[in-house]
C-alpha positions as CSV (number, residue, x, y, z in Angstrom):
1,X,100.9,-74.2,90.2
2,X,101.5,-70.4,91.3
3,X,101.3,-69.7,95.1
4,X,98.4,-67.8,94.3
5,X,96.3,-70.8,92.9
6,X,94.7,-73.3,95.2
7,X,94.9,-77.5,94.6
8,X,91.4,-78.0,92.8
9,X,88.9,-79.7,95.3
10,X,88.8,-83.0,93.6
11,X,92.5,-83.2,93.7
12,X,92.6,-82.6,97.6
13,X,89.9,-85.6,97.6
14,X,92.5,-87.8,96.0
15,X,95.3,-86.7,98.4
16,X,93.3,-87.3,101.4
17,X,92.1,-90.7,99.9
18,X,95.5,-91.7,99.3
19,X,96.8,-90.5,102.9
20,X,93.9,-92.8,104.4
21,X,94.9,-95.3,102.4
22,X,98.8,-94.9,103.3
23,X,97.9,-94.8,106.8
24,X,95.4,-97.8,106.6
25,X,98.1,-100.2,105.1
26,X,100.7,-99.0,107.9
27,X,98.4,-100.0,110.2
28,X,98.1,-103.4,108.4
29,X,101.7,-103.9,108.3
30,X,102.2,-103.3,111.8
31,X,99.6,-105.5,112.9
32,X,101.0,-108.2,110.6
33,X,104.4,-107.7,112.0
34,X,102.9,-108.2,115.7
35,X,101.3,-111.1,114.6
36,X,104.2,-112.7,112.9
37,X,106.3,-112.0,115.9
38,X,103.7,-113.5,118.3
39,X,103.8,-116.8,115.6
40,X,107.4,-116.7,116.5
41,X,106.9,-117.0,120.2
42,X,104.5,-119.2,120.0
43,X,106.4,-121.9,117.8
44,X,109.4,-121.3,120.1
45,X,107.3,-122.1,123.2
46,X,105.8,-125.1,121.7
47,X,109.4,-126.6,120.4
48,X,110.7,-125.8,124.3
49,X,107.6,-127.4,125.9
50,X,107.6,-130.4,123.6
51,X,111.4,-131.0,124.7
52,X,109.8,-131.7,128.8
53,X,109.1,-134.8,130.0
54,X,105.4,-135.5,130.4
55,X,105.5,-135.4,134.2
56,X,107.3,-132.1,134.3
57,X,105.6,-129.1,135.9
58,X,104.4,-126.4,133.3
59,X,103.2,-123.2,134.0
60,X,100.6,-121.1,131.8
61,X,101.0,-117.6,131.5
62,X,97.9,-115.6,132.5
63,X,97.7,-111.8,132.3
64,X,100.4,-111.0,135.6
65,X,100.5,-114.8,136.8
66,X,101.3,-118.4,136.2
67,X,99.0,-120.9,136.6
68,X,100.1,-124.6,137.1
69,X,98.7,-126.5,134.1
70,X,99.8,-129.9,132.1
71,X,102.0,-130.2,129.2
72,X,99.0,-131.8,127.0
73,X,96.7,-129.1,127.8
74,X,99.1,-126.0,127.4
75,X,100.3,-127.7,124.0
76,X,96.6,-127.7,122.8
77,X,96.6,-124.1,123.8
78,X,99.6,-122.9,122.2
79,X,99.0,-124.8,118.5
80,X,95.3,-123.0,118.8
81,X,96.9,-119.7,119.7
82,X,99.2,-120.4,116.4
83,X,96.8,-121.2,114.0
84,X,94.7,-118.1,115.3
85,X,97.7,-115.9,114.4
86,X,98.4,-117.7,111.1
87,X,94.6,-116.9,110.3
88,X,94.8,-113.3,111.2
89,X,98.0,-112.8,109.1
90,X,96.1,-114.4,105.9
91,X,93.0,-111.9,106.6
92,X,95.3,-108.8,107.3
93,X,97.4,-110.1,103.8
94,X,94.3,-110.1,101.9
95,X,93.0,-106.3,103.5
96,X,96.5,-105.0,102.5
97,X,95.8,-106.2,98.7
98,X,92.7,-104.2,98.4
């Protein structure tokens, strides 16, 4: 096309849709990466927590403070977070395929 010709409206619409799809995919990939990092960190925390003795003092991170907790509750909480992250990654995988 010469510089005097414009892109047809249907092609502009297709280009716009493609750009939206690219942005959506980038967002999904970023979210997936963040969830995978969270999953790995949770897995590492669980490993270390399971090494601790049952009567060791443990703390739970809550915002900008630490709260005294017990090992059993903390393990259950971390397992739940790990499963939630895994489920969210699965959802993002399916959205990525769309």
